[in-house]
Steps between C-alpha positions, in 0.01 A plus 500: 500500500212753578423533870206324610374818661498672154249245364222724646278777392620877480222626721606295796814711519332821437247425781790423725673834414178692587440307816855569623430872450154487679611263779244229399789270411532381856131467568413135581284334255325184408480398121300202380497283195163374383306455181152650435384207289640175347602521138291327257239447778702214630377335824822525700857617475834332609735729686851464365832706499552563869817298503641704207415833683668379818813395317511827318445730795857495625626608150249783471777780531598800323865457405742764364392440142138529581547821698712650219238436250220665729728792562598556140157467360343714762241234601549623862708752676839461678333480850279213383798328345675525829214335681480240241861403538439334851152379407412166669152395556455479888137431531269179522322295257220249557377285212291212386722187485608409140236262351224640699176581327375847480183683397390858428604716795739260661790685654763274362787733596511762785794737517560715803777759543569850417338660197841531336615141552164351405415700192833401332379132512193538288643413155710204626220357700231532223717395213576172678165428652310577189707297266552201728145482631358521140725209398425291816126547463511404125716198595267389775201502269703299246598252770140468602395449137782224460331300770810360661696445187837684527565822328827632371566876464675578179427863423849648524496600129176687535587756759794721613800303613476619860127452515563135375664415818242654715225337296664163547514548870146625521376204297672250708350662815165456348539132444691453155748206531804642330625777269721505188678815643838408629554828680185435700654167607825671601352795689177351648552116485201446267546153338596530133430280194540489127621279224493612126312732258407448133833647398690199649299263267543725201880547539531114443462316174184339616278452803639164586856632515390780721315267748806261503727794594272624777447164658872430486567829675215508742385149550174315425319714782518800266197672330509477121317769295304296242319761294764643285364321191239231547381429859409139452835427322667703764366282780594183316856608447531623851397161635724317256801703604440520873304193556193455708656664807509840340430753756270727302395651178400870447219625273519869402248563214184397342171392666644403830192321631486252209872473472547416860242221491652368178852516651399310815344232279812470278735493798286224672508301168874533480547372857606839645220499756705706752610765254348834606355766271589854539280764335608850409397771242359819631294334783306709744254410772207460255686270254628296784151456644386378156780238509367358838371185322821457295779252609756778551732463774684837534418848364765758390378857528668817374338837393180465694664463836780756475247764373265428789245308291384824338528705818854610512458688819327428825366860522670565844527866616725658772290746709570708802221404749610642837739782629605584850388817659649554855430173685213403276459332158269670253344298232535652153341396177424595133146589432522535120215330302602150402818506690394556868695314767437405858706698760680351796748223579357160401520158660362193312382156581313228314187360647455128469197279541559121483839566355358729225567859452185724522639857546800719490467682827686840504514695820607870503671624807797465730488119520270213442455169687375196282174330597513131557391410144745743330849459371735798507639596169774762557849393633774746612776495234707811579567679827712815520630439161607142574350198328355288767340231291658239269291445197574150382352433152440140560309569816308768343401244211364269764315800678334585164378143471334507844354846456335421167352181650316727747320707239145401399453282184388818305850637520621224268266590215689639206213728387484867591311555826481681835782452753457153674532656840344818612702784670331653800612787721484591856604811693484739183269757367514616135 
């Protein structure tokens, strides 16, 4: 298997080689992860992926095969390969907790250490945070649109096989009830669910035979897919086979609003008043919002969530914001038009009034002490290269629920708009 450390960008290693030659490699630095704007003019983002980064950090090593590749291809010289052979991140990382909301300028991850050890983490950090936060933000908006009805993540066939696992994790963090991806269940403890596709019905001689087989194998609590042929006849057959205690039916095509209403009427007429209706078929936050008045019980969502709801990256960047000079820290920043950054080590808190978030307060300097109406946002997760915080996915899921409850009502609007919370800075000059 390719070493995790090679899943990176070429220029990180060429910068390392040059820095080793100049002596800058050992200069203490602070790097910061933030986004300049929210994609699609969304009103908030949900931070996700920290747990995956912390789990990956001990494996971020250059093994013999990786070093051989770098040497043979001339990516870096022999001296740099020798340095890489003993590479271990020995710095510190502070981060927004998983499930925390973020806004433009929020310092969601702050990495401190030598230039050499910090610069090598750029691609790992950005690839995880950009993907997982994009998925989590899309999932949170879908959960909001669902209005309390459970959502199932079922997009594994619409993304890369490794991304599918990460997407299931991020979706669950953001409030989805379960996933179809078994690996996410094994690796991260995400609840899994699933019954049958149209192929199962088609492989049998008729729909009734398929339903009988499924009920015999899985019990009457199963979910029967009733739209392979005729939906109304499918519902009648489902109840005839499973009885009025049938767990659920699934609708996966057609005009879902009218079909869901008719399905509920028919189920009730047949006495299956407790049988739930699961709705799938290329759902997204907008189509789910349109189904708000329909008697659907559960939504299955695939493509739109694993692709970030049209915004497949969160837009995070990883920038050097401070370097040590003697005993002092010197703020550094880009000044290029359209991509300017703010120099200096950042500390963040969320100001609350009456339990509602009113601002993202970012302080630039050596330290920051929260005011009485502020909640600190960054937590220490790595110290001297050692992970010091256990990121529990289920606890992060609960944290996300509490955090989003703090946001003003405008944050829950699905239309494009300005960030729901303003970011304000203290102790910094542009």
